[in-house]
LUMNU-78761 format. One record per residue (C-alpha): residue number from 1; residue in one letter; x, y, z. Coordinates in steps of 0.05 Angstrom, whole numbers, plus 5000, padded with zeros to 4 digits. Example, Ala and Ser with C-alpha at 12.3 -4.5 7.8 and 13.67 -1.06 7.14 Angstrom:
% LUMNU-78761
NODE     i   aa      x      y      z
NODE     1    A   5246   4910   5156
NODE     2    S   5273   4979   5143
This chain:
% LUMNU-78761
NODE     i   aa      x      y      z
NODE     1    M   4996   4995   5000
NODE     2    T   5033   5069   4982
NODE     3    S   5030   5133   5021
NODE     4    P   4977   5186   5005
NODE     5    R   5030   5232   4993
NODE     6    F   5068   5188   4940
NODE     7    Q   5005   5188   4901
NODE     8    N   4989   5260   4909
NODE     9    A   5064   5263   4872
NODE    10    L   5041   5216   4822
NODE    11    H   4972   5250   4806
NODE    12    T   5020   5319   4808
NODE    13    A   5069   5295   4764
NODE    14    F   5024   5270   4715
NODE    15    R   4984   5340   4711
NODE    16    W   5055   5372   4696
NODE    17    G   5064   5311   4636
NODE    18    V   5004   5336   4598
NODE    19    L   5023   5408   4610
NODE    20    L   5088   5394   4588
NODE    21    T   5064   5351   4529
NODE    22    L   5008   5398   4490
NODE    23    C   5068   5455   4504
NODE    24    A   5125   5406   4473
NODE    25    A   5071   5394   4416
NODE    26    P   5067   5445   4365
NODE    27    T   5128   5431   4324
NODE    28    Q   5153   5378   4268
NODE    29    W   5232   5383   4294
NODE    30    T   5254   5309   4313
NODE    31    L   5290   5290   4377
NODE    32    I   5305   5216   4353
NODE    33    Q   5310   5204   4285
NODE    34    R   5297   5127   4278
NODE    35    P   5238   5128   4294
NODE    36    R   5223   5193   4291
NODE    37    L   5203   5221   4344
NODE    38    G   5193   5295   4372
NODE    39    P   5192   5311   4450
NODE    40    A   5120   5307   4456
NODE    41    D   5128   5237   4438
NODE    42    L   5170   5225   4494
NODE    43    L   5135   5255   4544
NODE    44    L   5076   5230   4526
NODE    45    A   5096   5163   4536
NODE    46    V   5129   5186   4611
NODE    47    T   5055   5219   4627
NODE    48    T   5022   5153   4603
NODE    49    G   5072   5118   4647
NODE    50    L   5051   5159   4708
NODE    51    W   4974   5145   4701
NODE    52    G   4985   5078   4696
NODE    53    L   5035   5075   4749
NODE    54    S   4976   5110   4792
NODE    55    I   4920   5063   4771
NODE    56    L   4955   5004   4788
NODE    57    L   4983   5028   4860
NODE    58    R   4909   5053   4877
NODE    59    R   4868   4994   4840
NODE    60    D   4820   5039   4820
NODE    61    W   4796   5008   4757
NODE    62    R   4739   5062   4741
NODE    63    A   4781   5114   4729
NODE    64    L   4813   5073   4668
NODE    65    R   4740   5057   4644
NODE    66    A   4722   5132   4650
NODE    67    A   4779   5152   4609
NODE    68    R   4767   5100   4550
NODE    69    P   4765   5119   4482
NODE    70    H   4704   5129   4437
NODE    71    W   4687   5083   4398
NODE    72    T   4697   5114   4340
NODE    73    H   4780   5111   4360
NODE    74    I   4770   5039   4363
NODE    75    L   4737   5034   4302
NODE    76    F   4785   5073   4269
NODE    77    T   4844   5051   4298
NODE    78    C   4818   4974   4280
NODE    79    C   4807   4996   4209
NODE    80    A   4880   5030   4202
NODE    81    G   4910   4961   4235
NODE    82    A   4869   4914   4186
NODE    83    A   4903   4958   4125
NODE    84    V   4973   4941   4154
NODE    85    F   4967   4868   4117
NODE    86    A   4954   4897   4060
NODE    87    A   5010   4951   4052
NODE    88    A   5071   4931   4012
NODE    89    D   5120   4967   4060
NODE    90    R   5083   4933   4126
NODE    91    A   5145   4975   4171
NODE    92    E   5125   5039   4145
NODE    93    A   5056   5015   4157
NODE    94    F   5065   4989   4224
NODE    95    K   5101   5065   4247
NODE    96    E   5047   5093   4220
NODE    97    L   4999   5052   4259
NODE    98    V   5029   5065   4328
NODE    99    Q   5026   5148   4314
NODE   100    I   4944   5123   4303
NODE   101    V   4950   5084   4369
NODE   102    E   4987   5148   4401
NODE   103    Y   4938   5201   4382
NODE   104    F   4860   5161   4382
NODE   105    V   4882   5118   4435
NODE   106    V   4934   5138   4484
NODE   107    S   4923   5217   4475
NODE   108    A   4858   5207   4474
NODE   109    M   4848   5168   4540
NODE   110    V   4909   5219   4572
NODE   111    F   4874   5278   4561
NODE   112    A   4805   5251   4582
NODE   113    A   4836   5224   4650
NODE   114    F   4862   5295   4654
NODE   115    L   4803   5329   4648
NODE   116    N   4749   5286   4687
NODE   117    G   4805   5293   4738
NODE   118    E   4802   5216   4744
NODE   119    A   4878   5220   4751
NODE   120    D   4864   5255   4819
NODE   121    P   4869   5200   4879
NODE   122    Q   4835   5246   4921
NODE   123    P   4779   5284   4877
NODE   124    G   4765   5370   4892
NODE   125    R   4837   5376   4929
NODE   126    G   4873   5441   4894
NODE   127    S   4928   5418   4844
NODE   128    T   4980   5462   4816
NODE   129    V   4966   5450   4746
NODE   130    T   4889   5460   4727
NODE   131    R   4843   5465   4671
NODE   132    A   4858   5543   4666
NODE   133    T   4935   5540   4680
NODE   134    V   4940   5497   4620
NODE   135    F   4896   5551   4571
NODE   136    A   4937   5595   4598
NODE   137    A   5005   5557   4577
NODE   138    L   4972   5534   4510
NODE   139    G   4964   5611   4494
NODE   140    V   5028   5624   4511
NODE   141    V   5053   5567   4466
NODE   142    T   5009   5596   4410
NODE   143    A   5044   5667   4421
NODE   144    A   5116   5641   4409
NODE   145    V   5096   5595   4351
NODE   146    L   5063   5664   4319
NODE   147    A   5131   5706   4343
NODE   148    L   5168   5656   4305
NODE   149    A   5116   5653   4243
NODE   150    A   5126   5731   4242
NODE   151    M   5189   5742   4241
NODE   152    Q   5188   5699   4180
NODE   153    Y   5133   5733   4148
NODE   154    F   5179   5805   4153
NODE   155    S   5243   5774   4126
NODE   156    H   5261   5785   4060
NODE   157    A   5319   5748   4050
NODE   158    K   5359   5692   4073
NODE   159    N   5350   5696   4155
NODE   160    A   5368   5651   4210
NODE   161    C   5295   5645   4237
NODE   162    L   5269   5620   4158
NODE   163    G   5271   5549   4147
NODE   164    L   5290   5536   4221
NODE   165    F   5237   5477   4232
NODE   166    T   5239   5453   4162
NODE   167    E   5280   5403   4143
NODE   168    K   5331   5399   4094
NODE   169    K   5304   5365   4040
NODE   170    A   5244   5398   4040
NODE   171    L   5279   5464   4047
NODE   172    D   5316   5457   3994
NODE   173    I   5257   5440   3951
NODE   174    I   5222   5507   3969
NODE   175    V   5288   5553   3961
NODE   176    N   5318   5520   3906
NODE   177    V   5248   5502   3863
NODE   178    L   5185   5540   3887
NODE   179    G   5204   5609   3906
NODE   180    G   5270   5620   3938
NODE   181    W   5282   5661   4011
NODE   182    Q   5219   5704   4001
NODE   183    S   5172   5644   3982
NODE   184    P   5109   5642   4021
NODE   185    L   5120   5569   4042
NODE   186    L   5167   5587   4097
NODE   187    V   5122   5626   4141
NODE   188    G   5117   5561   4181
NODE   189    G   5122   5589   4248
NODE   190    T   5155   5518   4283
NODE   191    F   5123   5471   4231
NODE   192    G   5153   5456   4160
NODE   193    N   5118   5504   4127
NODE   194    R   5052   5544   4122
NODE   195    N   5012   5490   4108
NODE   196    V   5028   5449   4170
NODE   197    L   5018   5513   4208
NODE   198    G   4957   5532   4182
NODE   199    G   4931   5465   4205
NODE   200    F   4950   5484   4277
NODE   201    L   4913   5546   4269
NODE   202    A   4856   5515   4255
NODE   203    L   4855   5482   4316
NODE   204    A   4871   5550   4359
NODE   205    L   4852   5609   4338
NODE   206    P   4776   5585   4343
NODE   207    L   4798   5571   4413
NODE   208    C   4824   5637   4413
NODE   209    F   4755   5664   4399
NODE   210    A   4723   5635   4447
NODE   211    G   4768   5660   4494
NODE   212    A   4748   5728   4469
NODE   213    M   4672   5717   4470
NODE   214    G   4680   5701   4541
NODE   215    A   4704   5634   4558
NODE   216    A   4769   5669   4587
NODE   217    R   4772   5698   4648
NODE   218    G   4781   5766   4663
NODE   219    G   4791   5824   4615
NODE   220    F   4866   5821   4606
NODE   221    A   4862   5749   4582
NODE   222    R   4804   5765   4535
NODE   223    F   4850   5819   4498
NODE   224    G   4907   5772   4496
NODE   225    C   4869   5717   4464
NODE   226    A   4837   5777   4410
NODE   227    L   4911   5793   4402
NODE   228    L   4925   5720   4384
NODE   229    L   4864   5717   4335
NODE   230    L   4886   5778   4302
NODE   231    A   4960   5753   4306
NODE   232    G   4937   5687   4266
NODE   233    L   4891   5720   4213
NODE   234    A   4953   5762   4197
NODE   235    L   5005   5711   4193
NODE   236    N   4963   5650   4166
NODE   237    L   4986   5646   4093
NODE   238    S   4947   5582   4079
NODE   239    G   4881   5598   4046
NODE   240    A   4852   5531   4062
NODE   241    S   4859   5537   4133
NODE   242    Y   4850   5620   4137
NODE   243    W   4777   5605   4104
NODE   244    A   4769   5543   4149
NODE   245    V   4776   5590   4211
NODE   246    V   4740   5644   4183
NODE   247    G   4687   5598   4165
NODE   248    A   4686   5568   4234
NODE   249    I   4691   5649   4275
NODE   250    A   4629   5671   4235
NODE   251    A   4584   5604   4252
NODE   252    M   4617   5610   4323
NODE   253    A   4586   5677   4330
NODE   254    A   4526   5661   4290
NODE   255    L   4512   5613   4349
NODE   256    R   4504   5660   4402
NODE   257    G   4453   5700   4369
NODE   258    A   4450   5769   4320
NODE   259    R   4491   5819   4380
NODE   260    W   4553   5770   4363
NODE   261    F   4536   5752   4289
NODE   262    I   4532   5822   4255
NODE   263    P   4588   5857   4286
NODE   264    V   4636   5803   4273
NODE   265    A   4612   5790   4204
NODE   266    A   4621   5860   4191
NODE   267    A   4699   5858   4227
NODE   268    L   4712   5799   4181
NODE   269    V   4688   5826   4111
NODE   270    L   4726   5901   4135
NODE   271    W   4788   5850   4150
NODE   272    Q   4787   5814   4082
NODE   273    G   4778   5885   4041
NODE   274    L   4815   5938   4076
NODE   275    A   4878   5900   4108
NODE   276    L   4892   5833   4077
NODE   277    P   4910   5872   4002
NODE   278    Y   4956   5919   4037
NODE   279    L   4998   5869   4084
NODE   280    P   5068   5862   4066
NODE   281    R   5055   5791   4024
NODE   282    E   4993   5816   3996
NODE   283    N   4957   5760   4037
NODE   284    D   4889   5750   3995
NODE   285    L   4937   5734   3943
NODE   286    C   4972   5682   3983
NODE   287    H   4909   5649   3991
NODE   288    Y   4882   5650   3931
NODE   289    E   4950   5617   3895
NODE   290    S   4955   5557   3947
NODE   291    V   4888   5536   3929
NODE   292    A   4890   5561   3850
NODE   293    L   4863   5505   3808
NODE   294    Y   4912   5535   3756
NODE   295    D   4981   5565   3763
NODE   296    G   4998   5628   3722
NODE   297    D   5023   5594   3661
NODE   298    G   4952   5558   3659
NODE   299    H   4978   5485   3674
NODE   300    A   4938   5447   3735
NODE   301    T   4969   5460   3793
NODE   302    R   5005   5391   3836
NODE   303    R   4948   5384   3875
NODE   304    Y   4887   5360   3845
NODE   305    P   4915   5322   3797
NODE   306    E   4939   5275   3857
NODE   307    W   4871   5277   3879
NODE   308    Q   4848   5238   3817
NODE   309    A   4909   5189   3835
NODE   310    A   4881   5184   3899
NODE   311    V   4807   5168   3877
NODE   312    S   4836   5110   3825
NODE   313    M   4873   5078   3885
NODE   314    I   4808   5087   3928
NODE   315    L   4780   5052   3852
NODE   316    T   4822   5005   3857
NODE   317    R   4832   4985   3929
NODE   318    P   4773   4998   3965
NODE   319    W   4770   4958   4026
NODE   320    L   4848   4957   4054
NODE   321    G   4869   5010   4014
NODE   322    V   4948   5004   4003
NODE   323    G   4964   5012   4073
NODE   324    P   4975   5063   4127
NODE   325    G   5043   5104   4097
NODE   326    N   5045   5068   4030
NODE   327    Y   5010   5129   4000
NODE   328    Q   5056   5165   3971
NODE   329    K   5095   5113   3950
NODE   330    Q   5041   5085   3915
NODE   331    A   5012   5145   3887
NODE   332    G   5048   5163   3830
NODE   333    S   5032   5082   3796
NODE   334    Y   4962   5113   3785
NODE   335    Y   4975   5180   3753
NODE   336    G   4950   5157   3689
NODE   337    Q   4940   5198   3637
NODE   338    V   4928   5262   3684
NODE   339    P   4959   5325   3664
NODE   340    T   5009   5341   3717
NODE   341    A   5076   5385   3727
NODE   342    T   5135   5349   3731
NODE   343    G   5185   5360   3783
NODE   344    P   5181   5374   3867
NODE   345    A   5113   5395   3886
NODE   346    E   5099   5433   3954
NODE   347    P   5087   5391   4017
NODE   348    D   5029   5378   4051
NODE   349    I   4982   5392   3994
NODE   350    Q   4939   5326   3993
NODE   351    N   4868   5310   4016
NODE   352    L   4871   5281   4079
NODE   353    Y   4800   5244   4061
NODE   354    L   4832   5213   3998
NODE   355    V   4890   5202   4040
NODE   356    L   4854   5163   4085
NODE   357    A   4807   5129   4043
NODE   358    A   4870   5105   3993
NODE   359    S   4913   5084   4047
NODE   360    C   4854   5052   4099
NODE   361    G   4805   5042   4059
NODE   362    L   4735   5061   4058
NODE   363    P   4718   5035   4123
NODE   364    G   4775   5072   4146
NODE   365    L   4751   5137   4123
NODE   366    F   4684   5132   4147
NODE   367    A   4714   5122   4211
NODE   368    F   4747   5178   4216
NODE   369    L   4686   5217   4190
NODE   370    A   4643   5186   4251
NODE   371    L   4700   5210   4292
NODE   372    L   4703   5274   4270
NODE   373    A   4621   5278   4267
NODE   374    T   4609   5247   4335
NODE   375    A   4660   5295   4368
NODE   376    L   4637   5357   4339
NODE   377    A   4566   5343   4360
NODE   378    A   4583   5323   4434
NODE   379    A   4616   5396   4436
NODE   380    V   4553   5430   4404
NODE   381    K   4510   5399   4450
NODE   382    A   4563   5413   4511
NODE   383    N   4565   5476   4490
NODE   384    R   4636   5482   4476
NODE   385    L   4635   5533   4410
NODE   386    G   4714   5535   4418
NODE   387    A   4720   5454   4413
NODE   388    A   4660   5454   4357
NODE   389    G   4699   5511   4323
NODE   390    A   4770   5480   4325
NODE   391    L   4745   5411   4293
NODE   392    A   4697   5449   4242
NODE   393    A   4765   5482   4213
NODE   394    F   4807   5431   4212
NODE   395    A   4754   5385   4183
NODE   396    L   4743   5446   4124
NODE   397    A   4827   5445   4124
NODE   398    A   4833   5382   4111
NODE   399    V   4812   5374   4054
NODE   400    W   4866   5410   4026
NODE   401    H   4917   5382   4062
NODE   402    P   4940   5316   4103
NODE   403    L   4935   5346   4177
NODE   404    L   4946   5279   4212
NODE   405    V   5022   5299   4223
NODE   406    R   5075   5300   4277
NODE   407    G   5062   5374   4313
NODE   408    I   4984   5370   4302
NODE   409    G   4960   5303   4318
NODE   410    V   4976   5311   4394
NODE   411    P   4932   5381   4398
NODE   412    F   4881   5349   4360
NODE   413    A   4871   5292   4406
NODE   414    F   4878   5345   4465
NODE   415    V   4812   5385   4423
NODE   416    L   4780   5314   4422
NODE   417    A   4774   5300   4488
NODE   418    L   4749   5369   4502
NODE   419    A   4701   5369   4461
NODE   420    R   4677   5300   4490
NODE   421    Q   4672   5326   4555
NODE   422    P   4608   5339   4597
NODE   423    P   4589   5412   4610
NODE   424    Q   4604   5440   4682
NODE   425    H   4564   5487   4715
NODE   426    E   4621   5545   4720
NODE   427    E   4629   5539   4637
NODE   428    T   4577   5594   4607
NODE   429    H   4601   5604   4540
NODE   430    G   4644   5533   4526
NODE   431    T   4712   5535   4518
């Protein structure tokens, strides 16, 4: 039998582990190359171990049951696991499966335990790391990501901050083929490029808007959320992510009634018409060019022919796909007669849903759609407008970018856990 002091120490360490994992997650920087592990992956492993040890010592199996993943998480993971057997490169497929388990099983359980307080051996006792502490820390981390993105945004030549977190191979392609050191792709913050940064902002900015609407406590915190939202809209050069966030914000305001929707919609229209065109990067043009069907020479951009190739993969192997992690290696043989440019392509331009269907089969795609839909419905039912807006923006941006990648997977799992939390009496505006 362990002492209460040791159990409380485990509980405190667990909550600090959750906080540090979430703070370390928003980056694609790799700490260990083989297998590719980042700081958040290692911190999550330690945090999971602390939580498991706490449950074993207390023999509180109810805590484990209360934090169990939603059935859609299990179904999606099982579909991905079955697709491993159809993969040509099973080692790569297994690595991808491990990542899926990390996001949708392990992270889901750890974050659920943190949010519902089941990890606390003495419920009701104050903790050094509360939910409010986590959101404050995430605000600081988001500010740091945007600060680096701002340095990259205003850089006009080779600079130490450009490509700081970009892999060498991708950096060479961006600089030497896709636009040089002034390429908008390099405005990626702590991520590899603007597209992955856009995926992170699709999750973060609706939460910032919810805080500005009143979810954050205190005028200073709400003002800080508003500043983060404004900075994120100005520094997001991914058109898909930008418009997904704008749509989510407008929908969140509409759910609060005309008193919120009319001024918010008017502010967004003025921002789009009077601010974006005059920013140094001409953001409105960057947004358009990032999702355009054709480039300046009238040729189809690389994104949409690849979508057609993905559809061909799905039609050929609809049940199990080509296996997780095998999409990129197999896509080339399915292009057929689709006209496409030669040479390197902009990174992260695939359609997430087509990638999932081609990799894990149609059952995997429908399981993931069910996962998104049930989480979004739960967030709306619980009046968690921030989580609902983040999931909606993520779902829309994922049409143009494959956002289940390192740096976004763990924050996405946290938003899913937040969305599925039941409402609490003190929450009036929704997180």
